[in-house]
C-alpha positions, -999 to 999 in steps of 0.1 A, spaced: -948 -759 -672 -916 -776 -664 -896 -746 -676 -915 -722 -653 -909 -745 -625 -873 -747 -633 -870 -710 -636 -888 -705 -603 -865 -729 -586 -835 -710 -600 -849 -678 -587 -855 -693 -553 -821 -708 -553 -806 -674 -562 -826 -656 -535 -815 -682 -510 -779 -679 -521 -781 -642 -518 -796 -643 -483 -771 -669 -472 -742 -648 -486 -754 -617 -468 -759 -636 -436 -724 -651 -440 -709 -616 -446 -727 -603 -415 -713 -632 -394 -678 -626 -408 -681 -588 -402 -692 -593 -366 -663 -617 -361 -638 -593 -375 -652 -564 -354 -648 -585 -322 -612 -593 -332 -603 -556 -340 -617 -545 -306 -596 -572 -290 -565 -560 -308 -572 -524 -299 -575 -534 -262 -543 -554 -264 -525 -524 -281 -538 -501 -253 -525 -524 -227 -491 -526 -244 -490 -488 -248 -498 -484 -211 -471 -509 -202 -445 -491 -224 -456 -457 -211 -451 -470 -176 -417 -484 -185 -407 -450 -201 -419 -431 -170 -400 -455 -147 -369 -451 -168 -372 -414 -168 -378 -413 -130 -347 -435 -126 -325 -413 -148 -339 -382 -131 -330 -397 -98 -294 -404 -110 -291 -369 -124 -303 -353 -91 -279 -375 -71 -250 -364 -93 -260 -328 -91 -263 -331 -53 -228 -347 -52 -213 -319 -74 -229 -292 -53 -216 -308 -21 -181 -311 -36 -182 -274 -48 -194 -264 -14 -165 -283 2 -139 -267 -22 -154 -232 -16 -152 -237 21 -116 -249 19 -108 -219 -3 -124 -195 21 -105 -211 50 -72 -207 30 -80 -171 22 -87 -164 58 -54 -179 68 -36 -159 41 -52 -127 53 -41 -134 88 -6 -142 76 -4 -111 55 -16 -90 84 11 -105 106 37 -100 78 27 -64 74 32 -58 111 67 -73 109 75 -52 78 64 -21 95 86 -29 125 116 -37 101 110 -4 82 111 15 115 143 -3 125 159 4 91 150 41 94 166 43 127 198 25 114 199 49 84 199 78 107 227 62 128 248 54 96 244 90 83 257 103 117 286 78 117 294 87 80 294 124 88 317 118 117 340 96 96 341 123 68 350 149 93 378 127 108 391 120 73 391 157 64 408 166 97 434 139 91 441 150 55 444 186 67 469 175 95 488 154 70 489 182 45 503 205 71 530 180 82 540 171 46 536 205 31 516 190 2 479 192 -9 460 159 -13 462 162 -51 499 169 -50 505 140 -26 485 116 -49 505 127 -79 537 123 -61 528 88 -49 517 77 -84 548 91 -99 570 73 -74 551 40 -80 554 45 -118 591 51 -116 597 21 -94 575 -2 -115 586 11 -150 615 -13 -153 595 -43 -141 567 -34 -165 591 -31 -194 607 -64 -186 573 -81 -185 562 -65 -217 594 -76 -235 591 -111 -221 555 -115 -233 563 -101 -267 593 -124 -270 575 -155 -260 543 -148 -280 555 -130 -311 584 -155 -318 560 -184 -322 534 -163 -341 560 -147 -364 576 -180 -371 542 -195 -381 532 -164 -400 565 -162 -419 561 -198 -430 525 -193 -442 532 -161 -460 565 -173 -475 548 -203 -490 518 -184 -504 539 -155 -519 564 -179 -535 536 -199 -550 518 -169 -564 532 -139 -583 510 -124 -610 523 -101 -637 517 -63 -634 500 -42 -661 511 -6 -666 478 6 -681 459 29 -659 438 54 -679 455 54 -712 464 28 -739 491 33 -765 484 18 -800 515 12 -822 512 23 -859 530 8 -889 537 43 -901 530 79 -892 509 83 -924 481 64 -907 476 93 -883 462 114 -911 438 86 -921 427 81 -885 420 119 -881 402 120 -915 391 150 -935 383 179 -912 386 154 -883 355 134 -892 371 100 -887 385 107 -853 352 124 -842 332 94 -854 355 71 -836 353 90 -803 315 93 -806 311 55 -812 335 44 -785 331 72 -759 369 76 -754 394 103 -763 420 98 -791 452 116 -785 473 121 -817 505 139 -808 541 140 -821 550 106 -806 564 87 -835 546 55 -845 519 56 -819 486 72 -808 470 72 -774 435 62 -763 424 78 -730 394 70 -709 384 63 -673 364 33 -684 387 4 -690 361 -16 -710 355 13 -734 393 16 -738 396 -21 -746 368 -18 -772 384 12 -788 418 -5 -789 404 -37 -805 383 -17 -830 412 6 -840 436 -23 -844 411 -40 -867 405 -8 -886 443 -3 -891 446 -39 -903 416 -35 -927 429 -1 -940 395 13 -948 391 40 -921 358 59 -926 327 67 -904 306 38 -917 334 12 -912 342 27 -878 307 21 -865 308 -15 -879 342 -23 -864 332 -8 -831 301 -29 -829 321 -60 -837 347 -50 -811 320 -46 -784 306 -80 -792 341 -95 -791 349 -77 -758 317 -89 -742 327 -124 -752 361 -119 -737 346 -105 -705 323 -135 -701 352 -159 -708 375 -142 -684 349 -142 -656 341 -179 -661 378 -188 -664 386 -169 -631 358 -187 -612 369 -221 -626 405 -215 -618 397 -205 -582 372 -233 -577 343 -210 -569 312 -224 -585 274 -218 -587 277 -181 -594 251 -164 -616 263 -159 -652 255 -122 -651 277 -120 -619 305 -137 -638 302 -112 -666 306 -83 -641 336 -101 -626 351 -105 -661 351 -67 -665 378 -65 -639 402 -80 -665 404 -45 -680 406 -27 -647 439 -19 -629 447 -6 -594 481 9 -587 492 -8 -619 480 -42 -608 454 -60 -629 423 -62 -606 411 -96 -619 445 -111 -616 448 -96 -582 414 -112 -572 425 -146 -585 458 -143 -566 439 -133 -535 415 -162 -538 444 -187 -538 460 -169 -509 427 -169 -489 422 -206 -496 457 -215 -483 452 -193 -452 418 -207 -445 432 -243 -447 460 -234 -423 436 -217 -398 407 -242 -401 382 -217 -415 356 -223 -442 377 -225 -474 349 -219 -499 335 -189 -481 370 -173 -479 378 -180 -516 344 -167 -528 348 -135 -506 383 -130 -520 373 -135 -556 344 -111 -553 360 -85 -529 367 -59 -556 337 -66 -579 324 -31 -572 354 -17 -591 338 -30 -623 310 -4 -620 324 23 -596 328 47 -626 291 43 -634 275 39 -599 279 63 -570 295 50 -538 326 32 -527 335 0 -545 329 -20 -513 293 -6 -510 287 -12 -547 300 -47 -544 277 -54 -515 247 -43 -535 257 -64 -565 261 -95 -544 228 -89 -526 211 -85 -560 223 -119 -572 214 -136 -539 250 -144 -529 254 -160 -494 254 -135 -465 286 -152 -452 304 -144 -485 292 -108 -483 305 -105 -447 338 -120 -458 343 -94 -486 329 -62 -471 355 -57 -444 387 -58 -465 391 -20 -463 379 -17 -427 345 0 -437 327 -28 -419 336 -48 -388 353 -82 -390 323 -104 -382 338 -137 -392 373 -152 -394 369 -154 -432 366 -116 -434 400 -113 -416 415 -139 -440 402 -119 -470 417 -86 -457 450 -104 -450 451 -119 -485 444 -85 -499 473 -70 -480 497 -98 -491 487 -96 -528 490 -58 -529 520 -55 -507 543 -82 -520 574 -70 -538 567 -60 -574 529 -63 -571 521 -27 -576 536 3 -593 535 39 -580 546 72 -594 578 88 -582 558 118 -569 536 95 -548 566 76 -536 585 107 -525 554 123 -510 548 91 -489 584 91 -476 581 128 -467 548 123 -449 562 94 -430 592 114 -417 570 144 -409 546 123 -387 576 109 -367 595 142 -363 564 160 -350 564 137 -319 579 153 -288 614 141 -279 622 129 -314 658 138 -326 658 123 -361 636 102 -383 645 83 -415 621 65 -440 638 33 -453 632 3 -475 610 22 -500 588 35 -472 582 1 -456 601 11 -424 605 43 -404 634 46 -379 629 72 -352 658 83 -329 646 98 -296 665 119 -270 671 95 -241 669 123 -215 634 132 -226 619 99 -235 620 68 -212 619 32 -225 582 29 -216 574 62 -234 594 50 -264 571 19 -266 540 41 -264 555 65 -290 560 36 -315 523 27 -311 511 63 -315 532 68 -347 518 35 -361 482 46 -353 487 81 -369 502 65 -401 472 42 -404 448 71 -400 465 96 -423 484 78 -450 474 53 -478 500 27 -486 503 -9 -498 513 -36 -473 526 -26 -439 551 -1 -424 574 -10 -396 579 17 -369 612 13 -352 618 37 -322 654 37 -310 665 51 -276 702 50 -269 723 63 -241 760 69 -247 786 78 -221 817 94 -236 849 103 -217 884 111 -228 916 99 -212 943 125 -214 
C-alpha cells in the first residue's frame, strides 16, 4: 500500500514537474519573443537613421558636384566669350590689314611701271652714250674694254710681281727654314737599306753539276719544284747560279728557302722536294708573323689583330722601286711620328696610318684593285679605327686629305721614297723621265731651251724675254709643275726653275 502511494506520488510529482517545465518554457519563449521584436524595431530605427544620413550625405555631395559643374560651365562660358571677342577683333584687324596690303600692292605696281620706264630711258641713254663714245674713240665697247684692261694690267704688272715676290720671300723663308730643319733631322736619323730583288731571286750554287740534279731526269725535279712552289726556275749559262722568277714575293721566298735546304741536303727528288717545300712554307709563315710583330713593336703601334700583323709581315718580301716595302713602312712610321710631334697632331694615328699605308701591296697580286683600295678593305675587315683609315688612304691622292694625319702620312711617304739612295730605277726609266721632263717644258710657248738636272729632280727652263713677261714666267712655272704632276710618275719632288733674262750687248769700236 505504501509502495503504490509512493509510486503515485512520484507520478504526480513528475506530472507536476512536466507541467511546470512547460509553463516555464512558455514564459521564457514569450519573453524572448518580446525581446526579439524590440531588437527588430531598434534595428529598423537605426536603419532608417543610417538611410537618412546616407541620403543627406548624397544630397550634400550632389549639391557640391552641381555647384562645381555650374562653376566650370560659367568659366568655360567666360573663356568662350573672351575667345569670341578676340576672334572678332582679329578678323577686324585682318580686314583692315588686307585693305592696307591691297593699297600697298597697287602702289608697288605703279612704282614698278615707273621704274621700268626709268630703266628703259637709262638703257637708251647708256646705249646712246656708248655709241657716241665709240664714234669719238673709233673703238667698239669690247675693244675699249680690252684696251682698258690691257693698260691696267701693264701698269699693275710690276706692282703685282713685287708684291708676290715680297709675300713669297717673307712666308717661304720661315716655312722653308722650319721644313728643312724637320726634314734634315728625320732623314739623318733614318736611312734604311735597299734591296735589289724585284721579280727574280738568284741562288748561288757550289758547282754547276748541281744544275743537272736540280733539273732531274727528263726535267722531273724542276717540274715538281715549280709545281710545288708556283714559281719559275730559270737554269741558263750563268756560272754557279740559277734564278727563281715569280711575281709573288712570298712564293719566291719559300722557293729560295726550300731550294737552299735541298742543296744542303743533297737529296733532290720529287718526294723530298714536296717535303722541303712544306717545311719552307711553315718556316716562311713563321718569319712573316715575326716580321709583322717586330715591325709593330719597333714602331710602337699596338693592339693590332694578329692576322693583320701576319699580312703586314708579308711586306718583308715585297719591294717597290728596289726599296723593301716593310722597311719603307717602318721608316715612314718613324718619320710620321716625328712630324706629328712637331706639328701637334695625333702621333699614334699618324704612326698607325704610316705603318699600314702599303698593306694592300701584300695582296695586290691576288686581289683586284689598287693597293690603297685593297688596304682600306683589309683595315675595315679587322675593325681598325676610321681615323687610321683616313690617314692611310690619301697617301697617293686617291682620297681627299680629311685630317692633318693624312697629310703627314703622305709627306712621310714622299720623304722615305725620295731621299737620296732610297730607291733604284732602271737606266731606261731614268732616261725616259729626263726626256719627258724636257719635252713638257719645250712644248710651252716662248721657251727657248730646257734642261733636266740633278737626276731629274730639277728642270731649268730658259724663255725668250721678248715673248714672255715676268708675270707670265711665274704662271708658266706653275703650269709646267701641274703638267708634270699629272703626266709623270717620279719619287720625291721636281723643282721647276723658269729663267727670263734680258741682255743688252753693244760693241765699242
